[in-house]
C-alpha positions in Angstrom: -71.9 18.0 8.9 -73.0 13.8 7.7 -70.2 11.0 7.0 -70.8 11.3 3.4 -69.2 14.9 3.6 -66.0 14.2 6.0 -65.7 10.9 4.1 -65.0 13.7 1.1 -62.8 15.9 3.2 -60.3 13.0 4.3 -60.6 12.1 0.3 -59.3 15.4 -0.3 -56.6 15.7 3.1 -55.6 12.3 1.7 -55.4 13.0 -2.4 -53.2 16.1 -1.6 -50.6 14.8 1.3 -50.2 11.9 -2.1 -49.3 14.6 -4.5 -46.7 16.5 -1.8 -45.6 12.9 -0.9 -45.0 12.6 -5.1 -43.8 15.7 -5.8 -40.9 15.6 -2.9 -40.1 11.5 -4.0 -39.8 13.8 -7.5 -37.7 15.9 -6.4 -35.6 13.9 -4.4 -35.0 11.6 -7.7 -33.8 15.2 -9.4 -31.5 16.1 -7.0 -29.6 13.0 -6.7 -29.8 12.5 -10.3 -28.2 16.1 -11.0 -25.7 15.9 -8.2 -24.0 12.6 -10.2 -24.2 14.0 -13.5 -22.3 17.4 -12.0 -19.8 15.2 -11.1 -19.5 12.9 -14.1 -19.1 16.2 -16.4 -16.7 16.9 -14.1 -14.7 14.4 -14.4 -15.2 14.5 -18.5 -13.6 18.0 -18.5 -10.0 16.5 -17.0 -8.0 16.2 -20.2 -3.9 15.1 -20.0 -1.3 16.4 -20.5 2.5 16.6 -21.8 5.2 18.9 -21.8 9.3 18.4 -22.5 11.7 20.4 -21.4 14.3 19.5 -24.2 17.8 20.8 -22.7 19.5 19.4 -26.1 21.9 16.9 -23.6 18.4 16.0 -21.3 15.3 15.9 -20.3 12.7 17.0 -18.9 8.8 16.0 -18.5 6.2 16.5 -17.3 2.5 14.9 -17.5 -0.6 15.8 -16.0 -3.9 17.1 -16.6 -6.1 20.4 -16.5 -9.7 20.7 -17.0 -10.3 24.5 -18.6 -8.6 26.1 -21.1 -5.5 27.3 -20.9 -2.9 28.3 -23.1 1.2 26.4 -23.5 2.5 29.6 -21.5 0.3 28.5 -18.5 1.9 25.1 -18.5 5.2 25.7 -18.9 5.1 28.5 -15.6 3.3 25.3 -13.5 5.9 22.8 -15.2 8.9 25.4 -13.7 7.0 27.0 -11.2 6.7 23.2 -9.8 10.5 21.7 -10.9 11.6 25.7 -9.0 13.3 25.6 -13.0 14.2 29.7 -14.3 12.2 31.0 -16.6 12.8 34.5 -18.3 10.4 35.4 -20.8 10.3 38.9 -23.2 7.2 41.1 -23.4 6.3 39.3 -26.0 5.8 36.1 -24.2 9.0 34.8 -25.9 11.3 32.2 -24.2 14.6 33.5 -23.2 16.2 31.3 -20.6 15.2 28.1 -19.4 17.2 26.8 -16.0 20.4 29.2 -17.9 20.0 28.0 -20.9 19.4 31.9 -22.7 18.8 32.5 -26.8 21.9 33.0 -28.1 24.0 30.4 -26.1 24.6 27.3 -29.5 21.0 27.7 -29.4 17.5 29.2 -29.3 14.4 28.0 -27.7 11.5 26.3 -29.3 8.5 25.0 -29.2 6.4 22.0 -30.4 2.8 21.0 -30.6 2.7 17.2 -31.1 5.5 17.4 -33.5 4.5 20.5 -35.6 7.1 24.0 -34.6 4.5 26.7 -33.1 5.5 30.2 -35.0 3.3 31.7 -32.0 3.8 32.7 -29.1 3.2 30.3 -26.1 0.4 32.2 -24.7 -1.1 32.7 -28.3 -1.3 28.6 -28.5 -4.1 27.1 -26.5 -4.1 23.7 -25.5 -5.9 21.2 -27.0 -6.9 17.1 -25.5 -4.3 15.0 -25.3 -1.5 17.6 -26.7 2.4 17.0 -26.3 4.0 20.2 -26.1 7.8 20.1 -26.6 9.8 23.1 -25.9 13.7 22.2 -27.5 16.4 24.4 -27.3 17.8 23.7 -30.3 20.8 25.3 -32.2 
């Protein structure tokens, strides 16, 4: 084998090494960008929420965040579980009793989203960004 052939083989080997090195660098950059994008995307899906239980003479407020699609009913269950508050509902998820205040005892439980009374059961209502949910015991 002559010197020219050895030089050409060495150049091909160096070229192959450079190509693989460049691919590795590009793959590493893409991995780092993907990881960063995933973290940002997860943070972007966190939404604030406020839930109020209004007993008429007093209120309990809960605030927090949620990350995925959630129903008003789910949030009420979480709020009452965290505060160790009794919650009773009919089979169709219509609220009958919260913390000793039962429908028919001088009032009825109704719920509002952003100040507007909702007529559908809380299980059917999905929560949106920034919603203020209020359960009121009204006479």
